[in-house]
C-alpha positions in Angstrom: -83.9 139.3 162.3 -85.4 135.8 162.5 -88.6 134.9 164.3 -86.9 132.5 166.8 -84.7 135.3 168.1 -87.8 137.5 168.6 -89.6 134.6 170.2 -86.8 134.1 172.7 -86.8 137.8 173.5 -90.5 137.7 174.2 -90.2 134.6 176.5 -87.3 136.3 178.4 -89.4 139.4 179.0 -92.4 137.4 180.2 -90.3 135.1 182.5 -88.4 138.0 184.0 -91.6 140.0 184.4 -90.3 143.1 182.7 -88.0 144.4 180.0 -85.5 145.9 182.5 -85.2 142.7 184.5 -84.9 140.6 181.3 -82.2 142.9 180.0 -80.2 142.5 183.2 -80.6 138.7 183.2 -79.5 138.0 179.6 -77.1 140.9 179.1 -78.9 142.7 176.3 -80.3 146.2 176.3 -83.9 147.0 177.2 -84.3 148.9 174.0 -83.2 145.9 171.9 -85.6 143.6 173.7 -88.4 146.1 173.3 -87.6 146.3 169.5 -87.7 142.5 169.2 -91.0 142.2 171.0 -92.5 145.0 168.9 -91.3 143.4 165.7 -92.8 140.1 166.8 -96.2 141.8 167.4 -96.0 143.4 164.0 -95.2 140.1 162.4 -98.2 138.4 164.2 -100.5 141.3 163.8 -101.5 141.0 167.4 -100.7 142.7 170.7 -98.9 140.3 173.1 -98.2 142.7 176.0 -100.2 145.5 177.6 -97.6 148.1 178.5 -97.9 151.0 181.0 -95.2 153.2 182.5 -95.3 151.1 185.7 -96.0 147.6 184.7 -97.0 145.3 181.9 -99.3 142.3 181.5 -99.9 139.6 179.0 -102.9 139.9 176.7 -105.1 136.9 176.0 -103.1 136.4 172.7 -99.9 136.8 174.7 -100.8 134.0 177.1 -101.6 131.7 174.2 -98.4 132.6 172.3 -96.2 132.3 175.4 -97.3 128.7 176.1 -96.8 127.5 172.5 -93.6 129.5 172.0 -92.1 128.1 175.1 -92.8 124.6 173.9 -91.4 125.3 170.5 -88.2 126.9 171.8 -87.7 124.0 174.2 -88.1 121.5 171.3 -85.5 123.5 169.2 -83.1 123.6 172.1 -83.6 119.9 172.9 -82.9 119.0 169.2 -79.7 121.1 169.3 -78.8 119.3 172.6 -79.3 115.9 171.0 -76.9 116.9 168.1 -74.3 118.3 170.6 -74.6 115.2 172.7 -73.7 113.0 169.7 -70.5 115.1 169.4 -69.8 114.9 173.1 -70.5 118.6 173.6 -73.1 119.2 176.4 -73.7 122.8 177.4 -76.5 125.3 178.0 -78.8 126.4 180.8 -80.9 124.2 183.1 -83.9 125.9 184.8 -84.5 123.8 188.0 -87.3 124.1 190.6 -86.3 122.7 194.0 -87.7 122.9 197.6 -85.9 125.2 200.0 -85.7 122.2 202.3 -83.6 120.3 199.7 -81.2 123.2 199.2 -80.8 124.0 202.9 -80.1 120.4 203.9 -76.7 118.6 203.4 -78.1 117.0 200.2 -78.2 120.4 198.6 -74.5 120.0 198.1 -75.4 117.8 195.2 -76.4 120.9 193.2 -73.1 122.6 194.0 -71.1 119.5 193.1 -72.9 119.3 189.7 -72.2 122.9 188.9 -68.5 122.4 189.8 -68.2 119.3 187.6 -70.1 120.8 184.6 -68.9 124.4 184.2 -70.4 124.5 180.6 -73.9 124.1 182.0 -75.5 127.0 183.8 -77.7 125.7 186.7 -80.5 128.2 187.3 -82.2 127.2 190.6 -85.5 128.5 191.7 -86.2 127.6 195.4 -89.9 127.3 196.1 -91.7 124.8 198.3 -94.8 124.8 196.1 -95.3 122.3 193.3 -94.7 124.5 190.2 -96.2 123.8 186.8 -93.1 122.8 184.8 -94.5 123.4 181.3 -96.5 126.5 182.1 -93.6 128.1 184.0 -90.8 127.1 181.7 -88.8 124.8 184.0 -86.7 122.0 182.6 -87.2 119.8 185.6 -87.9 119.8 189.4 -86.8 118.1 192.5 -89.8 116.7 194.5 -89.7 115.3 197.9 -92.9 113.4 198.5 -95.0 110.3 198.0 -95.3 110.6 194.2 -98.8 110.6 192.9 -100.0 109.8 189.4 -98.8 112.5 187.0 -98.2 113.3 183.4 -94.6 113.9 184.3 -91.6 111.5 184.0 -90.1 110.8 187.4 -86.8 109.3 188.3 -86.4 108.2 192.0 -83.1 109.6 193.3 -83.3 108.4 196.9 -85.7 106.9 199.4 -87.3 109.4 201.7 -89.3 109.2 204.9 -90.4 111.4 207.7 -89.9 111.1 211.5 -92.1 112.3 214.3 -89.8 113.7 217.0 -89.9 115.4 220.3 -87.3 116.6 222.7 -86.4 114.5 225.8 -87.7 117.3 228.0 -91.1 117.3 226.2 -91.4 113.5 226.5 -90.5 113.7 230.2 -93.2 116.3 230.7 -96.0 114.7 228.6 -95.0 111.1 228.4 -94.1 108.9 225.4 -96.9 108.7 222.8 -98.0 105.0 222.4 -100.6 105.4 219.6 -101.3 108.0 216.9 -104.4 109.3 218.6 -102.2 110.5 221.5 -101.0 113.5 219.3 -104.5 114.9 219.4 -103.9 115.9 223.0 -100.2 116.7 222.8 -98.6 120.0 221.7 -97.5 119.7 218.0 -95.6 121.9 215.6 -97.4 122.2 212.3 -95.3 122.6 209.2 -97.7 124.3 206.7 -95.5 123.2 203.8 -96.5 119.6 204.4 -99.4 118.3 202.5 -101.0 116.9 205.6 -101.0 120.3 207.4 -102.6 119.8 210.8 -104.1 116.4 209.9 -101.2 113.9 210.4 -101.5 110.6 208.5 -100.6 107.2 210.1 -100.9 103.5 209.5 -104.0 102.3 211.1 -104.3 99.1 213.3 -105.0 97.1 210.1 -104.0 98.1 206.6 -106.0 101.3 206.5 -104.7 104.9 206.9 -105.9 107.1 209.7 -105.7 110.9 210.1 -105.2 112.6 213.5 -106.0 116.3 213.9 -103.2 118.1 215.8 -102.6 121.6 217.2 -99.9 123.4 219.0 -98.2 126.7 219.7 -96.5 127.1 216.3 -97.4 126.8 212.7 -94.7 127.6 210.2 -93.8 126.9 206.5 -90.3 125.7 207.2 -89.1 122.3 208.4 -85.9 123.9 209.7 -87.9 126.2 212.0 -90.1 123.3 213.0 -87.0 121.3 213.9 -85.7 124.2 216.0 -89.1 124.4 217.8 -89.1 120.7 218.5 -85.6 120.8 219.9 -86.6 123.6 222.2 -89.5 121.5 223.6 -92.4 123.4 222.1 -94.0 120.3 220.7 -93.8 117.2 218.5 -93.0 117.7 214.8 -93.1 115.7 211.6 -89.7 116.2 210.0 -87.9 114.9 206.9 -85.5 112.2 207.9 -82.5 114.1 206.5 -83.5 117.2 208.6 -84.1 115.2 211.8 -81.1 112.9 211.6 -78.4 115.2 213.1 -80.5 116.1 216.1 -81.5 112.5 216.7 -77.9 111.4 216.6 -76.9 114.1 219.1 -79.8 113.1 221.4 -81.6 116.4 221.1 -84.6 114.8 219.5 -86.2 111.4 220.1 -88.2 109.7 217.3 -91.5 108.2 218.2 -94.0 105.7 216.6 -91.7 105.0 213.6 -93.7 101.8 213.0 -96.9 103.9 212.3 -95.3 106.3 209.8 -96.5 105.9 206.2 -93.7 104.7 203.8 -93.2 104.9 200.1 -91.9 108.5 199.8 -88.8 109.4 197.8 -86.7 112.2 196.4 -87.5 112.4 192.7 -86.3 114.3 189.6 -89.4 115.0 187.5 -89.6 116.4 184.0 -92.1 116.8 181.2 -92.7 114.2 178.4 -90.8 115.5 175.4 -89.9 114.2 172.0 -86.3 114.9 172.7 -85.0 114.8 176.3 -82.3 117.5 176.4 -78.9 116.1 176.9 -78.1 118.6 179.7 -81.2 117.4 181.6 -80.2 113.7 181.2 -76.6 114.5 182.3 -78.0 116.4 185.4 -80.4 113.6 186.4 -77.8 110.9 185.9 -75.3 112.9 188.1 -77.9 113.3 190.9 -78.7 109.6 190.8 -75.0 108.7 191.1 -74.5 111.3 193.8 -77.3 109.8 196.0 -76.2 106.3 195.3 -72.6 107.1 196.5 -74.1 108.9 199.6 -76.2 105.9 200.5 -73.2 103.5 200.1 -70.9 105.7 202.3 
């Protein structure tokens, strides 16, 4: 049995957080995976996993080996992808991290459309609103919705993105229309704890500076969908992604306020690590998303 096969078995076990879960995921027996990992440890002369009857954990050597082995396996797979691409055969598995907001919104249809158009590529989607470490956690790429900061990652802008501050007509009738950012300090606000700003909302200042206004209100939640529902019900003003707010604005259930004071420059990005070989499957996926959003904007 070759080292690469044992290496893949070890990575599968670590990422599935157990032998049984890994066996179910990849369709191999638990006993076979345990055999491969044991052979790998014998080959290395080092213990990689601490095993008990209830759980297992990585040893210090295991952590080091997992990081480097993951990089090596990705490089091997990327090289194989490059060869397949030259023959027009693109297949494999893409491990994608994406925010729940993206998947729950209409733009999440882009992922379904890709899977439908590319049946030879398995799209494994992990929905999480945190910013994952792509290399450390073994992701091929991630969708990020934000103002992109400096990073060691490669980023391709898929679509513009902005936020809207919205309130219900009933809320505005009761409290009045905000005329300046500082008004939100005295108004009820819905705090989306997924947002990087939390309860300190950023705005364009009167000049070219950026100001922050501390807000509070009856609800704090880590979901823009719930924040939108709360805003529609009149609980408070909320900062919402434009693609989340748009349907309610069109129907008149939400009213956008102070659009001219919202910071611009955000976007929806596909981000992926610097690699010697960019896997063909990742390139195909990113190109598909770029075309999907381009067609959506033109419609």
